[in-house]
PDB file of N, CA, C, O and CB in Angstrom:
ATOM      1  N   MET A   1       0.844  -1.186   0.000  1.00  0.00           N
ATOM      2  CA  MET A   1       0.000   0.000   0.000  1.00  0.00           C
ATOM      3  C   MET A   1       0.883   1.241   0.000  1.00  0.00           C
ATOM      4  O   MET A   1       1.953   1.259   0.609  1.00  0.00           O
ATOM      5  CB  MET A   1      -0.957   0.003   1.221  1.00  0.00           C
ATOM      6  N   SER A   2       0.426   2.259  -0.681  1.00  0.00           N
ATOM      7  CA  SER A   2       1.190   3.497  -0.724  1.00  0.00           C
ATOM      8  C   SER A   2       0.893   4.337   0.511  1.00  0.00           C
ATOM      9  O   SER A   2      -0.153   4.165   1.139  1.00  0.00           O
ATOM     10  CB  SER A   2       0.873   4.289  -2.004  1.00  0.00           C
ATOM     11  N   PRO A   3       1.808   5.251   0.870  1.00  0.00           N
ATOM     12  CA  PRO A   3       1.554   6.118   2.023  1.00  0.00           C
ATOM     13  C   PRO A   3       0.316   6.975   1.780  1.00  0.00           C
ATOM     14  O   PRO A   3       0.059   7.412   0.659  1.00  0.00           O
ATOM     15  CB  PRO A   3       2.777   7.015   2.311  1.00  0.00           C
ATOM     16  N   THR A   4      -0.432   7.202   2.829  1.00  0.00           N
ATOM     17  CA  THR A   4      -1.658   7.988   2.705  1.00  0.00           C
ATOM     18  C   THR A   4      -1.697   9.031   3.801  1.00  0.00           C
ATOM     19  O   THR A   4      -0.985   8.917   4.798  1.00  0.00           O
ATOM     20  CB  THR A   4      -2.911   7.085   2.769  1.00  0.00           C
ATOM     21  N   PRO A   5      -2.537  10.060   3.619  1.00  0.00           N
ATOM     22  CA  PRO A   5      -2.672  11.059   4.679  1.00  0.00           C
ATOM     23  C   PRO A   5      -3.171  10.400   5.965  1.00  0.00           C
ATOM     24  O   PRO A   5      -3.997   9.488   5.924  1.00  0.00           O
ATOM     25  CB  PRO A   5      -3.634  12.191   4.242  1.00  0.00           C
ATOM     26  N   LEU A   6      -2.676  10.860   7.078  1.00  0.00           N
ATOM     27  CA  LEU A   6      -3.099  10.338   8.365  1.00  0.00           C
ATOM     28  C   LEU A   6      -4.542  10.738   8.627  1.00  0.00           C
ATOM     29  O   LEU A   6      -4.904  11.910   8.515  1.00  0.00           O
ATOM     30  CB  LEU A   6      -2.179  10.843   9.492  1.00  0.00           C
ATOM     31  N   GLU A   7      -5.350   9.769   8.971  1.00  0.00           N
ATOM     32  CA  GLU A   7      -6.751  10.026   9.269  1.00  0.00           C
ATOM     33  C   GLU A   7      -6.893  10.093  10.781  1.00  0.00           C
ATOM     34  O   GLU A   7      -6.730   9.087  11.472  1.00  0.00           O
ATOM     35  CB  GLU A   7      -7.686   8.925   8.654  1.00  0.00           C
ATOM     36  N   HIS A   8      -7.198  11.285  11.296  1.00  0.00           N
ATOM     37  CA  HIS A   8      -7.236  11.494  12.743  1.00  0.00           C
ATOM     38  C   HIS A   8      -8.582  11.134  13.366  1.00  0.00           C
ATOM     39  O   HIS A   8      -8.633  10.635  14.490  1.00  0.00           O
ATOM     40  CB  HIS A   8      -6.909  12.930  13.057  1.00  0.00           C
ATOM     41  N   LYS A   9      -9.645  11.379  12.657  1.00  0.00           N
ATOM     42  CA  LYS A   9     -10.971  11.065  13.188  1.00  0.00           C
ATOM     43  C   LYS A   9     -11.490   9.831  12.470  1.00  0.00           C
ATOM     44  O   LYS A   9     -11.093   9.543  11.341  1.00  0.00           O
ATOM     45  CB  LYS A   9     -11.956  12.268  13.019  1.00  0.00           C
ATOM     46  N   THR A  10     -12.370   9.113  13.124  1.00  0.00           N
ATOM     47  CA  THR A  10     -12.921   7.912  12.507  1.00  0.00           C
ATOM     48  C   THR A  10     -14.432   7.913  12.629  1.00  0.00           C
ATOM     49  O   THR A  10     -15.004   8.536  13.523  1.00  0.00           O
ATOM     50  CB  THR A  10     -12.332   6.647  13.147  1.00  0.00           C
ATOM     51  N   ALA A  11     -15.064   7.202  11.714  1.00  0.00           N
ATOM     52  CA  ALA A  11     -16.501   6.966  11.755  1.00  0.00           C
ATOM     53  C   ALA A  11     -16.704   5.483  11.469  1.00  0.00           C
ATOM     54  O   ALA A  11     -15.999   4.903  10.643  1.00  0.00           O
ATOM     55  CB  ALA A  11     -17.284   7.878  10.720  1.00  0.00           C
ATOM     56  N   ARG A  12     -17.639   4.891  12.132  1.00  0.00           N
ATOM     57  CA  ARG A  12     -17.874   3.456  11.984  1.00  0.00           C
ATOM     58  C   ARG A  12     -18.686   3.177  10.718  1.00  0.00           C
ATOM     59  O   ARG A  12     -19.638   3.889  10.398  1.00  0.00           O
ATOM     60  CB  ARG A  12     -18.604   2.896  13.224  1.00  0.00           C
ATOM     61  N   LEU A  13     -18.281   2.117  10.005  1.00  0.00           N
ATOM     62  CA  LEU A  13     -18.987   1.644   8.822  1.00  0.00           C
ATOM     63  C   LEU A  13     -19.272   0.168   9.051  1.00  0.00           C
ATOM     64  O   LEU A  13     -18.342  -0.626   9.189  1.00  0.00           O
ATOM     65  CB  LEU A  13     -18.154   1.882   7.496  1.00  0.00           C
ATOM     66  N   THR A  14     -20.534  -0.208   9.092  1.00  0.00           N
ATOM     67  CA  THR A  14     -20.906  -1.597   9.320  1.00  0.00           C
ATOM     68  C   THR A  14     -21.245  -2.236   7.982  1.00  0.00           C
ATOM     69  O   THR A  14     -22.045  -1.704   7.213  1.00  0.00           O
ATOM     70  CB  THR A  14     -22.102  -1.706  10.310  1.00  0.00           C
ATOM     71  N   VAL A  15     -20.628  -3.384   7.713  1.00  0.00           N
ATOM     72  CA  VAL A  15     -20.824  -4.077   6.444  1.00  0.00           C
ATOM     73  C   VAL A  15     -21.194  -5.523   6.746  1.00  0.00           C
ATOM     74  O   VAL A  15     -20.537  -6.183   7.553  1.00  0.00           O
ATOM     75  CB  VAL A  15     -19.543  -3.996   5.543  1.00  0.00           C
ATOM     76  N   LEU A  16     -22.235  -6.008   6.105  1.00  0.00           N
ATOM     77  CA  LEU A  16     -22.641  -7.400   6.280  1.00  0.00           C
ATOM     78  C   LEU A  16     -22.090  -8.223   5.119  1.00  0.00           C
ATOM     79  O   LEU A  16     -22.327  -7.904   3.954  1.00  0.00           O
ATOM     80  CB  LEU A  16     -24.195  -7.528   6.367  1.00  0.00           C
ATOM     81  N   VAL A  17     -21.352  -9.288   5.447  1.00  0.00           N
ATOM     82  CA  VAL A  17     -20.783 -10.174   4.432  1.00  0.00           C
ATOM     83  C   VAL A  17     -20.963 -11.621   4.868  1.00  0.00           C
ATOM     84  O   VAL A  17     -21.214 -11.911   6.038  1.00  0.00           O
ATOM     85  CB  VAL A  17     -19.281  -9.857   4.193  1.00  0.00           C
ATOM     86  N   ASP A  18     -20.832 -12.507   3.917  1.00  0.00           N
ATOM     87  CA  ASP A  18     -20.889 -13.936   4.185  1.00  0.00           C
ATOM     88  C   ASP A  18     -19.773 -14.308   5.180  1.00  0.00           C
ATOM     89  O   ASP A  18     -18.634 -13.872   5.012  1.00  0.00           O
ATOM     90  CB  ASP A  18     -20.754 -14.754   2.859  1.00  0.00           C
ATOM     91  N   PRO A  19     -20.085 -15.098   6.200  1.00  0.00           N
ATOM     92  CA  PRO A  19     -19.069 -15.450   7.202  1.00  0.00           C
ATOM     93  C   PRO A  19     -17.813 -16.101   6.610  1.00  0.00           C
ATOM     94  O   PRO A  19     -16.706 -15.822   7.071  1.00  0.00           O
ATOM     95  CB  PRO A  19     -19.672 -16.383   8.220  1.00  0.00           C
ATOM     96  N   ASN A  20     -17.964 -16.953   5.606  1.00  0.00           N
ATOM     97  CA  ASN A  20     -16.794 -17.589   4.994  1.00  0.00           C
ATOM     98  C   ASN A  20     -15.940 -16.566   4.252  1.00  0.00           C
ATOM     99  O   ASN A  20     -14.712 -16.645   4.275  1.00  0.00           O
ATOM    100  CB  ASN A  20     -17.232 -18.704   4.034  1.00  0.00           C
ATOM    101  N   LYS A  21     -16.590 -15.607   3.592  1.00  0.00           N
ATOM    102  CA  LYS A  21     -15.855 -14.555   2.891  1.00  0.00           C
ATOM    103  C   LYS A  21     -15.104 -13.688   3.901  1.00  0.00           C
ATOM    104  O   LYS A  21     -13.962 -13.298   3.657  1.00  0.00           O
ATOM    105  CB  LYS A  21     -16.816 -13.687   2.036  1.00  0.00           C
ATOM    106  N   LYS A  22     -15.741 -13.385   5.034  1.00  0.00           N
ATOM    107  CA  LYS A  22     -15.093 -12.591   6.083  1.00  0.00           C
ATOM    108  C   LYS A  22     -13.859 -13.313   6.617  1.00  0.00           C
ATOM    109  O   LYS A  22     -12.802 -12.707   6.794  1.00  0.00           O
ATOM    110  CB  LYS A  22     -16.080 -12.302   7.235  1.00  0.00           C
ATOM    111  N   GLN A  23     -14.002 -14.591   6.867  1.00  0.00           N
ATOM    112  CA  GLN A  23     -12.888 -15.376   7.395  1.00  0.00           C
ATOM    113  C   GLN A  23     -11.726 -15.415   6.399  1.00  0.00           C
ATOM    114  O   GLN A  23     -10.569 -15.268   6.793  1.00  0.00           O
ATOM    115  CB  GLN A  23     -13.350 -16.804   7.728  1.00  0.00           C
ATOM    116  N   ALA A  24     -12.027 -15.612   5.122  1.00  0.00           N
ATOM    117  CA  ALA A  24     -10.983 -15.632   4.092  1.00  0.00           C
ATOM    118  C   ALA A  24     -10.303 -14.269   3.996  1.00  0.00           C
ATOM    119  O   ALA A  24      -9.083 -14.192   3.855  1.00  0.00           O
ATOM    120  CB  ALA A  24     -11.577 -16.029   2.721  1.00  0.00           C
ATOM    121  N   PHE A  25     -11.087 -13.196   4.073  1.00  0.00           N
ATOM    122  CA  PHE A  25     -10.552 -11.830   4.021  1.00  0.00           C
ATOM    123  C   PHE A  25      -9.618 -11.584   5.202  1.00  0.00           C
ATOM    124  O   PHE A  25      -8.525 -11.047   5.028  1.00  0.00           O
ATOM    125  CB  PHE A  25     -11.700 -10.792   4.020  1.00  0.00           C
ATOM    126  N   GLU A  26     -10.044 -11.975   6.400  1.00  0.00           N
ATOM    127  CA  GLU A  26      -9.226 -11.779   7.596  1.00  0.00           C
ATOM    128  C   GLU A  26      -7.925 -12.579   7.522  1.00  0.00           C
ATOM    129  O   GLU A  26      -6.875 -12.094   7.942  1.00  0.00           O
ATOM    130  CB  GLU A  26     -10.014 -12.177   8.846  1.00  0.00           C
ATOM    131  N   ARG A  27      -7.990 -13.800   6.991  1.00  0.00           N
ATOM    132  CA  ARG A  27      -6.768 -14.611   6.838  1.00  0.00           C
ATOM    133  C   ARG A  27      -5.803 -13.958   5.855  1.00  0.00           C
ATOM    134  O   ARG A  27      -4.599 -13.906   6.103  1.00  0.00           O
ATOM    135  CB  ARG A  27      -7.119 -16.038   6.362  1.00  0.00           C
ATOM    136  N   LEU A  28      -6.333 -13.459   4.738  1.00  0.00           N
ATOM    137  CA  LEU A  28      -5.486 -12.806   3.742  1.00  0.00           C
ATOM    138  C   LEU A  28      -4.857 -11.544   4.316  1.00  0.00           C
ATOM    139  O   LEU A  28      -3.669 -11.293   4.110  1.00  0.00           O
ATOM    140  CB  LEU A  28      -6.295 -12.470   2.482  1.00  0.00           C
ATOM    141  N   CYS A  29      -5.632 -10.759   5.023  1.00  0.00           N
ATOM    142  CA  CYS A  29      -5.090  -9.548   5.659  1.00  0.00           C
ATOM    143  C   CYS A  29      -3.961  -9.908   6.613  1.00  0.00           C
ATOM    144  O   CYS A  29      -2.902  -9.281   6.589  1.00  0.00           O
ATOM    145  CB  CYS A  29      -6.199  -8.781   6.415  1.00  0.00           C
ATOM    146  N   ALA A  30      -4.180 -10.911   7.449  1.00  0.00           N
ATOM    147  CA  ALA A  30      -3.158 -11.326   8.414  1.00  0.00           C
ATOM    148  C   ALA A  30      -1.896 -11.805   7.695  1.00  0.00           C
ATOM    149  O   ALA A  30      -0.783 -11.518   8.136  1.00  0.00           O
ATOM    150  CB  ALA A  30      -3.703 -12.441   9.331  1.00  0.00           C
ATOM    151  N   ALA A  31      -2.066 -12.530   6.597  1.00  0.00           N
ATOM    152  CA  ALA A  31      -0.918 -13.022   5.835  1.00  0.00           C
ATOM    153  C   ALA A  31      -0.106 -11.872   5.248  1.00  0.00           C
ATOM    154  O   ALA A  31       1.095 -12.011   5.016  1.00  0.00           O
ATOM    155  CB  ALA A  31      -1.384 -13.956   4.718  1.00  0.00           C
ATOM    156  N   GLN A  32      -0.759 -10.743   5.008  1.00  0.00           N
ATOM    157  CA  GLN A  32      -0.086  -9.568   4.451  1.00  0.00           C
ATOM    158  C   GLN A  32       0.298  -8.569   5.540  1.00  0.00           C
ATOM    159  O   GLN A  32       0.717  -7.450   5.246  1.00  0.00           O
ATOM    160  CB  GLN A  32      -0.981  -8.888   3.417  1.00  0.00           C
ATOM    161  N   ASP A  33       0.152  -8.981   6.800  1.00  0.00           N
ATOM    162  CA  ASP A  33       0.473  -8.138   7.961  1.00  0.00           C
ATOM    163  C   ASP A  33      -0.288  -6.812   7.922  1.00  0.00           C
ATOM    164  O   ASP A  33       0.263  -5.752   8.217  1.00  0.00           O
ATOM    165  CB  ASP A  33       1.984  -7.868   8.019  1.00  0.00           C
ATOM    166  N   LEU A  34      -1.562  -6.898   7.553  1.00  0.00           N
ATOM    167  CA  LEU A  34      -2.452  -5.736   7.516  1.00  0.00           C
ATOM    168  C   LEU A  34      -3.700  -6.059   8.317  1.00  0.00           C
ATOM    169  O   LEU A  34      -4.082  -7.222   8.446  1.00  0.00           O
ATOM    170  CB  LEU A  34      -2.818  -5.343   6.049  1.00  0.00           C
ATOM    171  N   THR A  35      -4.335  -5.023   8.855  1.00  0.00           N
ATOM    172  CA  THR A  35      -5.622  -5.237   9.511  1.00  0.00           C
ATOM    173  C   THR A  35      -6.722  -5.113   8.456  1.00  0.00           C
ATOM    174  O   THR A  35      -6.536  -4.437   7.445  1.00  0.00           O
ATOM    175  CB  THR A  35      -5.842  -4.215  10.684  1.00  0.00           C
ATOM    176  N   PRO A  36      -7.860  -5.757   8.685  1.00  0.00           N
ATOM    177  CA  PRO A  36      -8.975  -5.565   7.762  1.00  0.00           C
ATOM    178  C   PRO A  36      -9.347  -4.086   7.613  1.00  0.00           C
ATOM    179  O   PRO A  36      -9.700  -3.651   6.517  1.00  0.00           O
ATOM    180  CB  PRO A  36     -10.186  -6.358   8.237  1.00  0.00           C
ATOM    181  N   SER A  37      -9.272  -3.321   8.685  1.00  0.00           N
ATOM    182  CA  SER A  37      -9.597  -1.891   8.607  1.00  0.00           C
ATOM    183  C   SER A  37      -8.649  -1.155   7.674  1.00  0.00           C
ATOM    184  O   SER A  37      -9.078  -0.295   6.904  1.00  0.00           O
ATOM    185  CB  SER A  37      -9.550  -1.257   9.995  1.00  0.00           C
ATOM    186  N   GLN A  38      -7.354  -1.487   7.734  1.00  0.00           N
ATOM    187  CA  GLN A  38      -6.395  -0.841   6.837  1.00  0.00           C
ATOM    188  C   GLN A  38      -6.747  -1.114   5.377  1.00  0.00           C
ATOM    189  O   GLN A  38      -6.699  -0.211   4.542  1.00  0.00           O
ATOM    190  CB  GLN A  38      -4.967  -1.327   7.137  1.00  0.00           C
ATOM    191  N   VAL A  39      -7.097  -2.351   5.078  1.00  0.00           N
ATOM    192  CA  VAL A  39      -7.420  -2.728   3.702  1.00  0.00           C
ATOM    193  C   VAL A  39      -8.706  -2.045   3.245  1.00  0.00           C
ATOM    194  O   VAL A  39      -8.768  -1.537   2.125  1.00  0.00           O
ATOM    195  CB  VAL A  39      -7.558  -4.257   3.578  1.00  0.00           C
ATOM    196  N   VAL A  40      -9.724  -2.026   4.089  1.00  0.00           N
ATOM    197  CA  VAL A  40     -10.987  -1.382   3.720  1.00  0.00           C
ATOM    198  C   VAL A  40     -10.782   0.114   3.503  1.00  0.00           C
ATOM    199  O   VAL A  40     -11.332   0.677   2.556  1.00  0.00           O
ATOM    200  CB  VAL A  40     -12.056  -1.621   4.807  1.00  0.00           C
ATOM    201  N   ARG A  41      -9.999   0.768   4.363  1.00  0.00           N
ATOM    202  CA  ARG A  41      -9.723   2.200   4.164  1.00  0.00           C
ATOM    203  C   ARG A  41      -9.034   2.441   2.826  1.00  0.00           C
ATOM    204  O   ARG A  41      -9.357   3.398   2.123  1.00  0.00           O
ATOM    205  CB  ARG A  41      -8.851   2.749   5.310  1.00  0.00           C
ATOM    206  N   GLN A  42      -8.076   1.566   2.470  1.00  0.00           N
ATOM    207  CA  GLN A  42      -7.383   1.707   1.189  1.00  0.00           C
ATOM    208  C   GLN A  42      -8.359   1.502   0.027  1.00  0.00           C
ATOM    209  O   GLN A  42      -8.321   2.250  -0.951  1.00  0.00           O
ATOM    210  CB  GLN A  42      -6.213   0.699   1.092  1.00  0.00           C
ATOM    211  N   LEU A  43      -9.222   0.507   0.125  1.00  0.00           N
ATOM    212  CA  LEU A  43     -10.217   0.266  -0.927  1.00  0.00           C
ATOM    213  C   LEU A  43     -11.122   1.479  -1.113  1.00  0.00           C
ATOM    214  O   LEU A  43     -11.450   1.842  -2.242  1.00  0.00           O
ATOM    215  CB  LEU A  43     -11.062  -0.974  -0.594  1.00  0.00           C
ATOM    216  N   ILE A  44     -11.526   2.102  -0.016  1.00  0.00           N
ATOM    217  CA  ILE A  44     -12.383   3.288  -0.095  1.00  0.00           C
ATOM    218  C   ILE A  44     -11.632   4.438  -0.755  1.00  0.00           C
ATOM    219  O   ILE A  44     -12.185   5.127  -1.613  1.00  0.00           O
ATOM    220  CB  ILE A  44     -12.873   3.704   1.310  1.00  0.00           C
ATOM    221  N   ARG A  45     -10.367   4.653  -0.360  1.00  0.00           N
ATOM    222  CA  ARG A  45      -9.571   5.722  -0.989  1.00  0.00           C
ATOM    223  C   ARG A  45      -9.437   5.486  -2.490  1.00  0.00           C
ATOM    224  O   ARG A  45      -9.590   6.419  -3.278  1.00  0.00           O
ATOM    225  CB  ARG A  45      -8.170   5.809  -0.343  1.00  0.00           C
ATOM    226  N   GLU A  46      -9.154   4.248  -2.893  1.00  0.00           N
ATOM    227  CA  GLU A  46      -9.007   3.923  -4.315  1.00  0.00           C
ATOM    228  C   GLU A  46     -10.322   4.129  -5.065  1.00  0.00           C
ATOM    229  O   GLU A  46     -10.317   4.634  -6.188  1.00  0.00           O
ATOM    230  CB  GLU A  46      -8.526   2.473  -4.486  1.00  0.00           C
ATOM    231  N   TYR A  47     -11.436   3.750  -4.464  1.00  0.00           N
ATOM    232  CA  TYR A  47     -12.752   3.913  -5.091  1.00  0.00           C
ATOM    233  C   TYR A  47     -13.062   5.393  -5.297  1.00  0.00           C
ATOM    234  O   TYR A  47     -13.538   5.788  -6.361  1.00  0.00           O
ATOM    235  CB  TYR A  47     -13.852   3.250  -4.229  1.00  0.00           C
ATOM    236  N   LEU A  48     -12.793   6.206  -4.281  1.00  0.00           N
ATOM    237  CA  LEU A  48     -13.016   7.647  -4.405  1.00  0.00           C
ATOM    238  C   LEU A  48     -12.138   8.238  -5.503  1.00  0.00           C
ATOM    239  O   LEU A  48     -12.610   9.037  -6.312  1.00  0.00           O
ATOM    240  CB  LEU A  48     -12.737   8.352  -3.068  1.00  0.00           C
ATOM    241  N   ALA A  49     -10.871   7.852  -5.535  1.00  0.00           N
ATOM    242  CA  ALA A  49      -9.949   8.369  -6.551  1.00  0.00           C
ATOM    243  C   ALA A  49     -10.388   7.949  -7.951  1.00  0.00           C
ATOM    244  O   ALA A  49     -10.355   8.757  -8.880  1.00  0.00           O
ATOM    245  CB  ALA A  49      -8.517   7.877  -6.278  1.00  0.00           C
ATOM    246  N   ARG A  50     -10.793   6.709  -8.105  1.00  0.00           N
ATOM    247  CA  ARG A  50     -11.223   6.202  -9.411  1.00  0.00           C
ATOM    248  C   ARG A  50     -12.416   6.977  -9.949  1.00  0.00           C
ATOM    249  O   ARG A  50     -12.572   7.128 -11.161  1.00  0.00           O
ATOM    250  CB  ARG A  50     -11.571   4.722  -9.316  1.00  0.00           C
ATOM    251  N   HIS A  51     -13.249   7.464  -9.052  1.00  0.00           N
ATOM    252  CA  HIS A  51     -14.448   8.201  -9.465  1.00  0.00           C
ATOM    253  C   HIS A  51     -14.261   9.713  -9.367  1.00  0.00           C
ATOM    254  O   HIS A  51     -15.223  10.473  -9.471  1.00  0.00           O
ATOM    255  CB  HIS A  51     -15.635   7.779  -8.616  1.00  0.00           C
ATOM    256  N   GLY A  52     -13.025  10.139  -9.167  1.00  0.00           N
ATOM    257  CA  GLY A  52     -12.714  11.565  -9.185  1.00  0.00           C
ATOM    258  C   GLY A  52     -13.250  12.353  -8.013  1.00  0.00           C
ATOM    259  O   GLY A  52     -13.492  13.554  -8.128  1.00  0.00           O
ATOM    260  N   VAL A  53     -13.437  11.693  -6.887  1.00  0.00           N
ATOM    261  CA  VAL A  53     -13.953  12.377  -5.701  1.00  0.00           C
ATOM    262  C   VAL A  53     -12.778  12.845  -4.849  1.00  0.00           C
ATOM    263  O   VAL A  53     -11.978  12.037  -4.376  1.00  0.00           O
ATOM    264  CB  VAL A  53     -14.898  11.443  -4.879  1.00  0.00           C
ATOM    265  N   ASP A  54     -12.685  14.163  -4.661  1.00  0.00           N
ATOM    266  CA  ASP A  54     -11.641  14.718  -3.803  1.00  0.00           C
ATOM    267  C   ASP A  54     -12.070  14.620  -2.345  1.00  0.00           C
ATOM    268  O   ASP A  54     -13.248  14.765  -2.019  1.00  0.00           O
ATOM    269  CB  ASP A  54     -11.336  16.187  -4.184  1.00  0.00           C
ATOM    270  N   TRP A  55     -11.121  14.379  -1.494  1.00  0.00           N
ATOM    271  CA  TRP A  55     -11.396  14.339  -0.056  1.00  0.00           C
ATOM    272  C   TRP A  55     -10.115  14.738   0.667  1.00  0.00           C
ATOM    273  O   TRP A  55      -9.019  14.659   0.112  1.00  0.00           O
ATOM    274  CB  TRP A  55     -11.893  12.912   0.404  1.00  0.00           C
ATOM    275  N   ALA A  56     -10.269  15.150   1.865  1.00  0.00           N
ATOM    276  CA  ALA A  56      -9.128  15.474   2.718  1.00  0.00           C
ATOM    277  C   ALA A  56      -9.403  14.881   4.089  1.00  0.00           C
ATOM    278  O   ALA A  56     -10.544  14.898   4.552  1.00  0.00           O
ATOM    279  CB  ALA A  56      -8.883  17.027   2.804  1.00  0.00           C
ATOM    280  N   PRO A  57      -8.374  14.357   4.745  1.00  0.00           N
ATOM    281  CA  PRO A  57      -8.604  13.805   6.079  1.00  0.00           C
ATOM    282  C   PRO A  57      -9.062  14.885   7.047  1.00  0.00           C
ATOM    283  O   PRO A  57      -8.732  16.060   6.891  1.00  0.00           O
ATOM    284  CB  PRO A  57      -7.336  13.134   6.605  1.00  0.00           C
ATOM    285  N   SER A  58      -9.817  14.472   8.037  1.00  0.00           N
ATOM    286  CA  SER A  58     -10.265  15.400   9.074  1.00  0.00           C
ATOM    287  C   SER A  58      -9.057  15.959   9.794  1.00  0.00           C
ATOM    288  O   SER A  58      -8.022  15.302   9.908  1.00  0.00           O
ATOM    289  CB  SER A  58     -11.225  14.708  10.074  1.00  0.00           C
ATOM    290  N   LYS A  59      -9.204  17.179  10.277  1.00  0.00           N
ATOM    291  CA  LYS A  59      -8.105  17.805  11.014  1.00  0.00           C
ATOM    292  C   LYS A  59      -7.973  17.152  12.384  1.00  0.00           C
ATOM    293  O   LYS A  59      -8.967  16.727  12.972  1.00  0.00           O
ATOM    294  CB  LYS A  59      -8.331  19.333  11.159  1.00  0.00           C
ATOM    295  N   PRO A  60      -6.737  17.072  12.894  1.00  0.00           N
ATOM    296  CA  PRO A  60      -6.553  16.471  14.219  1.00  0.00           C
ATOM    297  C   PRO A  60      -7.225  17.319  15.290  1.00  0.00           C
ATOM    298  O   PRO A  60      -7.373  18.530  15.128  1.00  0.00           O
ATOM    299  CB  PRO A  60      -5.054  16.305  14.536  1.00  0.00           C
ATOM    300  N   PRO A  61      -7.626  16.686  16.372  1.00  0.00           N
ATOM    301  CA  PRO A  61      -8.234  17.467  17.453  1.00  0.00           C
ATOM    302  C   PRO A  61      -7.234  18.462  18.027  1.00  0.00           C
ATOM    303  O   PRO A  61      -6.032  18.199  18.071  1.00  0.00           O
ATOM    304  CB  PRO A  61      -8.756  16.540  18.565  1.00  0.00           C
ATOM    305  N   ARG A  62      -7.744  19.595  18.460  1.00  0.00           N
ATOM    306  CA  ARG A  62      -6.883  20.618  19.070  1.00  0.00           C
ATOM    307  C   ARG A  62      -6.459  20.166  20.455  1.00  0.00           C
ATOM    308  O   ARG A  62      -7.251  19.581  21.194  1.00  0.00           O
ATOM    309  CB  ARG A  62      -7.610  21.988  19.147  1.00  0.00           C
ATOM    310  N   PRO A  63      -5.202  20.439  20.809  1.00  0.00           N
ATOM    311  CA  PRO A  63      -4.776  20.087  22.174  1.00  0.00           C
ATOM    312  C   PRO A  63      -5.511  20.944  23.198  1.00  0.00           C
ATOM    313  O   PRO A  63      -5.790  22.120  22.967  1.00  0.00           O
ATOM    314  CB  PRO A  63      -3.246  20.263  22.334  1.00  0.00           C
ATOM    315  N   ARG A  64      -5.811  20.337  24.308  1.00  0.00           N
ATOM    316  CA  ARG A  64      -6.496  21.080  25.379  1.00  0.00           C
ATOM    317  C   ARG A  64      -5.504  21.990  26.065  1.00  0.00           C
ATOM    318  O   ARG A  64      -4.348  21.625  26.279  1.00  0.00           O
ATOM    319  CB  ARG A  64      -7.151  20.116  26.409  1.00  0.00           C
ATOM    320  N   THR A  65      -5.967  23.178  26.408  1.00  0.00           N
ATOM    321  CA  THR A  65      -5.079  24.134  27.089  1.00  0.00           C
ATOM    322  C   THR A  65      -5.468  24.316  28.534  1.00  0.00           C
ATOM    323  O   THR A  65      -4.829  25.083  29.254  1.00  0.00           O
ATOM    324  CB  THR A  65      -5.096  25.482  26.385  1.00  0.00           C
TER     325      THR A  65
END
């Protein structure tokens, strides 16, 4: 995977998939030393880029004073 902008804020995305497909996906991710979340985030970035959608990561939270 190529380097990407750091994403400071997160939002949950729930996806329903076949249990066997999920298990195969998790095994493949582990074999590549990646988390499923890392792979899904990359897939989303690639999908947005392919369709010409610009985005910027959320700004980091401000430090408390």
